[in-house]
C-alpha positions in Angstrom: -47.6 64.2 25.7 -46.4 60.9 24.0 -47.4 59.7 20.5 -50.1 57.3 21.7 -51.9 60.0 23.7 -51.6 62.4 20.8 -53.3 60.0 18.6 -55.9 59.0 21.0 -56.7 62.7 21.5 -56.8 63.3 17.7 -59.2 60.3 17.2 -61.5 61.5 20.2 -64.9 63.1 19.1 -65.1 66.7 20.0 -67.5 67.5 22.9 -71.0 68.8 21.6 -71.5 70.6 24.9 -74.3 73.0 23.4 -76.3 70.0 22.4 -75.7 67.7 25.4 -75.7 70.3 28.3 -77.7 73.3 26.8 -77.7 75.1 30.2 -74.2 74.9 31.0 -72.3 78.1 31.3 -70.0 77.1 28.4 -73.2 76.6 26.2 -74.3 80.2 27.2 -70.8 81.4 26.1 -71.2 79.9 22.5 -74.5 81.4 22.3 -73.1 84.8 23.3 -70.3 84.2 20.6 -73.0 83.4 18.1 -74.8 86.8 18.8 -71.5 88.7 18.8 -70.9 87.4 15.3 -74.3 88.2 14.0 -74.1 91.8 15.1 -70.4 92.3 14.2 -71.0 93.4 10.7 -74.8 94.8 10.2 -74.4 96.2 6.7 -72.9 93.0 5.4 -73.8 90.1 7.4 -71.3 87.3 7.9 -72.3 84.0 6.4 -69.0 82.2 6.4 -66.7 82.3 9.2 -63.4 80.4 9.6 -62.2 79.3 13.0 -58.5 78.5 13.4 -55.9 78.8 16.2 -52.2 79.8 16.7 -50.9 76.4 17.7 -52.5 72.7 17.8 -54.4 71.8 20.8 -56.2 75.1 21.3 -59.7 73.6 20.9 -60.6 75.3 17.5 -62.4 72.0 16.3 -64.4 71.9 19.5 -65.3 75.5 19.3 -66.2 75.3 15.4 -68.3 72.2 16.1 -70.3 73.7 19.0 -70.8 77.0 17.1 -72.3 75.3 14.2 -74.7 73.5 16.5 -75.5 76.7 18.2 -76.4 78.4 14.7 -78.5 75.4 13.8 -80.4 75.6 17.1 -81.1 79.2 16.3 -83.0 77.9 13.2 -80.2 79.0 10.7 -79.6 76.6 7.9 -75.9 75.7 8.6 -73.0 73.8 7.3 -70.0 72.6 9.0 -67.0 72.1 6.7 -63.9 70.4 7.9 -61.3 72.2 6.1 -58.5 70.6 8.0 -57.0 68.3 5.2 -54.2 67.3 7.4 -55.7 66.3 10.9 -59.4 66.1 10.3 -61.8 65.4 13.3 -65.4 66.1 12.4 -66.1 62.5 11.1 -65.0 61.2 14.7 -67.4 63.7 16.3 -70.3 63.0 14.2 -69.5 59.3 13.6 -69.7 59.4 9.8 -67.6 58.0 7.1 -64.9 60.0 5.7 -64.3 58.1 2.4 -65.5 61.1 0.6 -65.5 64.7 1.5 -63.8 68.1 0.7 -60.6 66.5 -0.8 -62.7 64.1 -3.2 -64.9 67.2 -4.2 -61.9 69.2 -5.1 -59.9 66.3 -6.9 -63.2 64.9 -8.7 -65.6 66.5 -11.0 -68.8 65.8 -8.7 -71.6 67.8 -7.4 -71.0 69.2 -3.9 -74.4 67.8 -2.7 -72.8 64.3 -3.2 -70.5 64.7 -0.2 -72.9 66.3 2.1 -73.7 64.5 5.3 -76.7 64.8 7.3 -76.3 65.2 11.0 -78.5 64.5 14.3 -79.3 68.3 14.5 -82.0 69.9 12.6 -80.7 72.5 10.2 -77.1 71.3 10.4 -75.2 69.6 7.4 -71.4 68.4 7.5 -69.0 68.1 4.8 -65.9 66.1 6.2 -62.5 66.6 4.9 -62.3 63.2 2.9 -59.3 61.2 2.6 -55.8 63.2 3.4 -54.4 64.4 0.1 -50.8 64.9 -0.6 -51.3 68.5 -1.5 -53.7 70.2 0.7 -52.6 73.7 0.2 -52.9 73.6 -3.6 -56.4 72.1 -3.4 -57.6 74.8 -1.1 -56.1 77.6 -3.2 -57.8 76.2 -6.3 -60.4 78.0 -8.5 -62.6 75.0 -7.7 -62.4 75.6 -4.1 -63.4 79.2 -4.5 -66.3 78.1 -6.8 -67.4 75.5 -4.3 -67.5 78.0 -1.3 -69.5 80.3 -3.3 -72.1 77.7 -3.8 -72.0 76.7 -0.2 -72.6 80.3 0.7 -75.5 80.6 -1.5 -77.2 77.4 -0.1 -76.5 78.1 3.6 -77.3 80.9 5.8 -74.1 80.1 7.8 -71.0 78.2 6.8 -68.6 77.2 9.7 -65.2 76.3 8.4 -62.5 74.5 10.7 -58.9 74.9 9.6 -55.6 73.9 10.6 -53.4 76.1 13.0 -51.9 79.2 11.5 -48.4 78.7 12.8 -48.2 75.0 11.2 -49.4 75.5 7.6 -50.6 78.1 5.3 -54.0 76.4 4.9 -55.9 78.8 7.1 -54.5 81.8 5.4 -55.7 80.5 2.2 -59.2 79.6 3.5 -59.6 82.8 5.0 -59.7 84.4 1.6 -62.9 82.3 1.0 -64.8 83.5 4.2 -66.4 86.8 5.5 -64.5 86.5 8.9 -61.9 84.8 11.1 -62.0 83.8 14.7 -58.8 83.0 16.4 -59.0 80.3 19.2 -56.1 80.3 21.7 -55.7 78.1 24.8 -54.9 80.4 27.5 -53.1 77.8 29.6 -50.2 77.4 27.1 -50.4 80.5 24.8 -48.0 83.3 24.6 -48.3 86.8 23.1 -45.6 86.4 20.5 -47.4 83.5 18.9 -50.8 85.2 19.2 -49.2 88.3 17.4 -47.6 86.0 14.8 -50.7 84.4 14.0 -52.6 87.8 13.8 -49.8 89.1 11.3 -50.4 86.3 9.1 -54.1 86.7 9.0 -53.4 90.4 8.2 -51.2 89.6 5.4 -53.8 87.5 4.0 -56.3 90.3 4.2 -58.6 88.4 6.5 -61.3 90.0 8.5 -60.4 89.2 12.2 -63.8 89.2 14.0 -62.3 88.4 17.3 -60.4 86.0 19.6 -61.9 83.1 21.8 -60.0 82.5 24.9 -60.4 78.8 25.4 -59.9 77.4 29.0 -59.9 80.8 30.6 -61.0 80.7 34.3 -64.6 82.0 34.7 -63.4 84.2 37.3 -61.4 86.5 34.8 -64.4 86.6 32.3 -65.4 90.2 33.0 -61.8 91.7 33.1 -61.2 91.6 29.3 -64.6 92.6 27.8 -63.1 93.2 24.1 -62.6 89.5 23.8 -64.7 86.5 23.6 -64.2 84.4 26.8 -64.7 80.9 26.8 -64.0 78.4 29.6 -64.3 74.8 28.1 -61.7 73.0 29.8 -63.8 70.2 31.2 -65.3 69.7 27.8 -62.5 70.0 25.3 
């Protein structure tokens, strides 16, 4: 893929299939994932979940966006946090300004409510990444980030965090410490076992609670073969 095509894909809004085609098989898969997350920990409910991937292009931003909408559709007060301070996408998807967001909140002494953006979906709020900072990892590992995440968790029933790929930078490992669980998204068309195992090992080293794996772009005919994994076929929507 040449540079121009990569840029076009980066700036393209992620498809909100759960909203635009609620009866599509892919939409039902997102609702199934939502149910699995809700019942994955009965004693200590998960109210902050990180979505990451092994490599770029796996579709983790598309999955995170649709999962946030799915929670909002279930009546849960939901926040989608764009924690990808390097290659953010949520402002393209929701067609909002990115002049302020997570990075400005971390750098400046301001209330988190000042960067909340409303969406067209009831019960769903958004915090975009904000301008790309020179030191993303330092901002995400700061005490201020920890404090802010706790405030968000206190004010929302579900916080969905979109983060950079694990094998590219350390940001996802850092963000995993601020969430209750992590879901790894991988594109079955170009993944490999070694990369997935390496990503899993990085999460284990960070002490992350790995809730499951989403197999994106998996052909539907194989969906029943691996019942342990979340199966997702969104090739035409990603």
